[in-house]
N, C-alpha and C positions, 0 to 999 in steps of 0.2 A: 621709512620705518612704519610698521603697521599702527593703526589707531589703538589697538589693544595694548601694545607696548607703551605708547604715549600715555594711555589712561592709567596704567600701572604706575608709571613714573610720577605722574602728576598726583595721583592719590597718595603715594608714599610721601612725596614732598609736602603736600598739604598737611598730612597727619603729623609729620615730624615738626613742621613749622608751628602748628597749633600747640604742640607740647613744649615749644622752646621760645615763647614770647614772640611768635610771628616770624622767626628767622630759621631757615634750614641751610644745610651745606651739602656740597657734592659728596663728600666722604661719609656723610650720614645716610645718604640716599642710595649710593651705589651698591653696598653690600646687601641691602634689603631687596633691591631690584633683582640682584643675582640670585638671591635666595628663592624668590618667587618664580623667576624665569631663568633657571640654570642654563638653558640652551643658548642664552645670550652671552655666556662667558667667552665664547670664541669670537664674538663681535664687539668686544669691550671698547676697542678704539673708535668704533662707529657710535657706540652708545653714549660715551662720556660727553661729547659735544651736545647731544640732545638733552642729557640730564642737566648740564650746565645751563642750557637755555630755559628749561622748565623751572629749575631752581630760581633763576633770576626773575622769571615771571611771578612765581609764587611769593617771593620776598617783597615784591612791590605792592602786594595786596595788604590791606589792614588785617589784623587778627580776626575781626568780626567777619570780614568777607571770606577769609580762609575757612573759618568754622562753618559758615553758611554753605559754602560750596561743598565742603567735606560732608556735611549732614545731608545735603540734597542729592549729591551725585556719588558719594563713596561711603554710604551708610554702613556697608559691610566691614569697613576698616575700623569702625567705632565699636564693634562687638568685642568685648573683652573675653578672650579665650582663657579658660581656667588653666593654670599652670599644672603640668603633670609632674609629680614627684619622680625624680630620677633615682633609679635603684642601682645603676651601674651594671645591670644584668641584661644581656641581649634576649630577644624573644626565643622561645623554645620551639624547636621543629616539631610539628605535628601536635602541638598542644591545643586542647579545646577548653574554652572557658567552662569552669565548673567540673571538669573531668580529669584534672591533673592530680596525681597522687605521688608524693615524694617520700623518701625515708631517710632517716639519720640512723646508721647502724653501728654505733660504737661497741668495741669489745670492752667489757667491764674488767680490765686488767691493769687499770691505773687511773690517775686523776686526769680530768680533761684539761687540755691546753689550747693555745691560740689556734692550732691546726683544727681542733674539734670545733672551735668557735666559727672558723671560716666555713667548714662543711655544714654545720647545723644552720647557720644564718643563710647560706645559699639555698639549702633545702627549704627553709621556712619562707624565704622571700619569693621563691618560685611558686610555692603553694599559694601564698597570698596573692601573687600577681595574677593567677588564673582562678582564684576563688576555689582552690582545691583543698587537699588535706595533707598533713604531714604525720608520718608514723615514726615514733621513737621505737626502734627495734634493737634490743641488746643482742649482739652477736656472741652469744655465750656458749661456745662449743669447744672450749679448751679449759677444762677444769683445773689444769695444772697452774694456771695463772690468774684465775678469776676469783674475786671475793665479793661478798655482799657489800662491803664498804665502798667498792668502786661503783656498783649500781647506784648507790645513794649519792656518791660524789658527782656522778654525771648528771643526775637529776637536779642536784643543788646548783651545779654550774649552769645548766640550761635555764633554770628559773632565774638565776642572777642575770644572765644575758637577756632575759625577756623572751626567749624562744618558746613559742606556744605550739604544742603538738596535740593532735586529735586522738591519738591512740598510743598505748604502750604495750609492747609484747616482747617475748623472749624467743629467740630461735630455738632454744632448748625445749620449748613447749611443743614443738612440732617434730620431735624425734621419730615418732611412728610414721609420719608422712615421709620423712627423709629416708627411713629404712625401706619403706615400700618402693620409693623411687630407685633406691640402690638395687633392690631385688629385681625391679623391672630391667635395669641396665644389664644386670648379670644374666637374666633370662634371655634377653635379646642378643647377648654376645657383645654388647658395647662396653662391658666392664668385666674384670676378672680379679681374682684374689691372688696376690703375689706374696710368696714366702721367702724371697731372696733377701740377703742382708743389705744394709744401706749402701755399703761400698759398691757392691755389685750393681745395684740399681743405678747409682750415680755414674758409674763407668759406662754402663749400657746406654744411658741417656746421652752422655757426652759423645759416645761413639756411634750414636744412631742405630743401636743394635737392639733387636727385640728380645725381650726377656723369655726364658724358657717357660715361665708360668703362663705366658700369653697363649701358649699352645694347648693348654688344658681344656677339656670339654666342659659342657654345662654342668654335668653331674659333679665333676671335681670342684668347680667353682662354688656350687651351692653347698657342697659338703664343707668346704673351707669357710664359706660365709657363716654357716651355722656355728662352726667351731670358734669363730672370732668372739662369740658372745660368752663362751665358758671354758674353752680349752687353750687357745693360743694365749701367749703372754704378750705384753706390749712390745712392739718391734718385731714380732715373729710373723705378722701377716698384715697386709694393707689391701684395700680395694683400690684398683687402678682403672682409670678410663682408657679404653682402647682408642687412642688418638692416632697420631701419625709420627712414628719414630724417625722419619726422614724429614720432618718439618724443620724449616729454618727457625721457626718460633719454638724455642725450647719448652715453652709452657705446654705445647701440644704433644710432647713426647711422653705419652702414657702417664699423665699426672696422677697423683694420689687423690682419691675422693674421700676415703674414710680410714681411720686408724684406731688402734686400741689405746685407751688411757684409763688407768685404774684409780686415778685420784678422785676423791669425793667432790661432787659438783656442789656449788654453794646453794643451789635450790633443790636439785633432784637427788642429792646425796649419791648413793651407790646404785641408783635405778638403771643407769646406762653405763656401758664401758666402751662401746664403739661410737666414735664421734666423727662427724663430717668435718672436713677442712673448709676453709673459707670459700673456695671456688664452688664447691658443690652446694653448700648451704645457701650462699647468697643468690645463686641462680634460682633455686627452688623457692626460697622465701620471697624474692622480688616478684616472682610470677604469681604465687598464691595470694600475696598481699594486695594484688591489683596495682602494683607500682607502674606508673606510666613513664616516668623519667627518673632514672637512677644516676646519681652522681658519685664520683670517687676521684681520688687524686691520681695524677698521671703515671705514677709508678706501677699502677695496675693495668696500664693501657694494653700491654701484650696479652693480658689475661681475658680481654674482651672477646677474642676469637673463641676461647674455651667456653666462656659464658654463653654465647649464642649457640655453639655446637651442642653443649649439654642440653639446652632447652629444646633444640630441634630433636635430639635423640629421645627426649622424654615426652615429646609432643605437648609442650607447655607454652603458654602465652609468653611473648617476648617483649619486655619493656625496652625503652630507648636508653642506652647507656652513654653517658657523657663524662669526660675527664676534665679536671682542672688542676692547676698547679698546687703543689704543697706549699704551705705557709710556715715559715719560721724566721727568726731574726738572727742576724750575724752574731755569733758568740753565745746564742741562747738556744741550743738544740732542744727539739721536742721529743726525741726518741726516748721511749721508756727504758731501753737498754742503757741509756746514758743517765737518765734522771734517777731511776731507782737506786743504783749504787751510791749516788751522792747522798741520798737520804739514809740508806742503810749504813753507810760508813761515817755518818755524822758530819759530812762536809757542808751540808746545808741543814737548816733546822727542821725541815719537813717539806711537804708538797706545797705549803703555803709560804715558803721562803720568798721574799720579794725579789730575789734575783732570778727566779724561775719563770718560764713562759706559761706556767699552769694558770688556769683561770683564778684559782685561789691565790697564787702568787701575785698576779696582776691586780686583783681586787685589793689585796693587802697593801700593795704598793701605792694605790690611789688612782689606778686607771678605772674609769667608769664604763659601764656596759654600752652606753650610747656612743662613746668614742670608738669602742671596738667595732661596733656595727658600721659606723660611718667609714672607718678606716678600711674594713673588709670590702664594703661595697665600692669604695673608691678604686680598689684594685681591679674590679670587674671580674669577668669570667674568662679566663685565659689559661692556656697550657704553658705559657712562658714562665720560666723559673721565677719564683717570687721570694726574694729575700730582701725586703725593704729595710732601711735603717729604722731602729726603734724610735728615732726622733720623729719619724712620720706619724706614728701612733701618738707620740707625745703632743704633737702640734694639734691633733684633733682633740685630745684630752684637755689641753690648755684652754682652748676656746670654750669648752663646756663648763669646766670647773671655775674659771676665773670669776664669773659674775656672782658666784655663791661662796667664794673662799674668803674667810675672815682674814684681815691683815693684822699680823702681830709682829712685835719686835722679838729678835733673838740675838744672843751674844755668845760668841765662842771665845775661849781663852780670856776670860774677863779681867779687865783692869779697872781699878776704882778711879772715878773722876768726881771731884767735889767742886760744886759751884759756890764760891765764897759769899756771894751776895744774893743768893736765891731768895725770892719773895713769894714763891708759889707753894701752896700746900696740896693742891689737887688740879689735875687737868682732865679734860674730857676729849676723847678721840673717837672719830667715826670708825666703825668696824670695816667699812668698805668705802673707797673713794667715790664710786658711782652708784652702787646698789644700796637701797635702803635696808640696812641690816642692823640698825640700832647703833648705840654708842656705849663706850665703857669709860669708867672713871678710874684714874690712877692716882693714888696718894703719893706725894713726893716730899722729900725733905732737903733736896739739894745734893744728895750723894747718889751717884749712879754707877753702873757698870757699863763699860763699852768694850767692844771686841778688841782683842790683842792686836789684830792686824791693823785696825784703825789707829790704835794708840801708838804703834810704831811710826806712823807717818806724821805725827803731830810735832809742831815746833813752837817754842815760846813766841808769843806775839801773834800767832796765827789765829784767824777767825774760823769757827765752824758753827754749823747749826745742829742742835740736838732736835731731831725731828719732832714736830708737833708741840715743841716747848718754846725755846728761845735761842738766840744767837749768842755765842760766848767767845771770849778771847782767852787763849791759853796763857797763864801767868807763871806756872811752875810745873816742871816735869821731874818726877822722882818715882818712888815706889807707888805713889798715887799721883794723879794729875790734878792740878788746881786750875780753875778758870773763873772768869767773872762775866756776868751778863752784860751784854752791850745793848741789845734791844730785842724785840719780838717780831719785827717785820721780816718778810721773806726776802732773801737775797739770793739771786741766781748764780752768783760767782763764787760762792764759798762751799766747801765740802759739807755734805749732809750725812749724818750718821745716826744709827739707831742706838737705843740704850735700854737698860733695865734698871728700875729703881731698886735701891738696896733694901727697901721694905718688902719682905716676903717674896723674894724671887723664887721661881720654880726651877728645880734642877731637872734637866731633860737630857735624854740620850737620843741622838739622831742616827738612825741607820741609813747609810748611803749605799745603795746597790750599784755595783759596777759590772763590767762585762764578765760573764761567767767563765767563758773559755777563750783562750788565746790559741787560735788554730785548734788543735785537738787536746790541748793541755788545760786542765782545770786551773783557773786563776786563784791562787791562794789569797790574793788581796782583793777578791771580788766584793767584799763587804767591809766598808769603812764605818767605824763607830766613833762619833764625836760627842763629847760632853758639851753642854750648853746651858745657858740660863734663858728663861723666857718669862712672860707675864703671868700673873695670877689668873687672868681671864682664860688661859689655856685649860685650866681645871674645870671650867664651866662648860666646855665644849663636849659634845658626845663623842665616844670612840667611833672612829670612821670619818670624822669631820675632815674636810680638806681645808688647809690653812696656807696662806701665802706668807711666809716669813720674809719680812722686808729685807731686800738686798741679798737674799739667800736663795729662795725658791719655794715651790709648792711642796707641801708635806702632808701626809695623812696621819691623824692622831691614832696611834696603835694602842696606847694605854695611858694611864695618868702620868707616867714618867718616860714614855718612849714615843717617838714619832719616826715615820719612814719617809725619806726623801722621794718625791715623785718625779719631779723634773724642774727645770728652770721655769 
């Protein structure tokens, strides 16, 4: 075996031994050697005896001698390399540091949801990775569905997520550019105005049959184009791209580029009535905005051929288009076609209902932005279908909120419990078992409320611990339970239950979100409401505070008398 290989093995063995009180092991050295010299994987059987020999030699040396040899002969191993933050995102093809521009192009036709979070975070992370820029561009070319409320909601959602963008623009502000590009395609014969009805167009596309309108000359198309602005009614004329009616990719069968919509636009009111569809607008906007890398979900993958073909025909710069998988949770659809009717029909309280996958719903439920970002980046950049269990997001959230969640007692279906020999008037409880979050004092008089489920399990003579107070023995069970104090020491072998003092308990309503849809059916029992009692200290917490109710779970304070269950 070469001296170079022996040197690598000895250096790694010395470094590992110096970090572990002078002793190293074969199984600690082998993977590191293979990492530095991957070509040795095929010779592993030859390498192991050599590693064993060198490990034995190194272990015979004193720690002082190990460190001295390491310092004199393997100084490069002592250089601490800065750890690079993993983003979960692979490098971008053709990306140049400082020259990457991405865009997040939501349509302002609804409230942002977890799918928007994924797209915007990926866009932002790539811009940051390459020291580039992110453009927030509202794809607002369908006035039938768009409202100013949704522009604002999207900005609020991005601000909550912590997504920073360098520029904001609206596609609708570039209508004159879009019209000029449409006219270029008509003049060049790459587009024509079609006046066929929807059924005829659909049948022709299905049968790969050219439309009679495609035979019209330039003069006819220009005349029809001009009439779209003041003569034709919605549905009577559309501009179509002259694609390929024989293509196996149905997107390329003379797709629609522009259509007539007479609804008032939220920003431009009645200034325009001929509006581009997504395919036409996104190609033009990406090019003129200087986008270098454009991302979208994989349901648009077949449209990429049209995207590049349009840019070629218009002689415009072409960004790199990449697709990733859509994100939604099982039983929590993100489609606006599903969510809007739920709100309109009153099946949910609004777009901030904690059962919904909207950003407002997740925020109100107690999911924090940092958890969403970490969760999304953990999924990576892939086209594989992404429908992870909601519990995965919960696990990220739990790690983040746990250190700052006040611990409080809560009682459901309260049953009165009286301690007949109580000798305490006040106790002090830490607000968190590990984090320094202060303490609270609770006045007591020996009469408590405990949860009905706990009360059902009690038996006369049984010992239990009233958490943070004392150990008691049950002496009587009736409409109320009586018990007596035994001692205050901690006993590991007796049940431990939470309680609420009868002095000024706080009445609380706890909303518990459950799965929204079973298959395609709305779950009428998707929101459970439970009445409870909690401590006075709850009223001192700010709305939005995350609380861990002992033996129940994490909840977010929604109001003075309402909390929303977040997760276990």
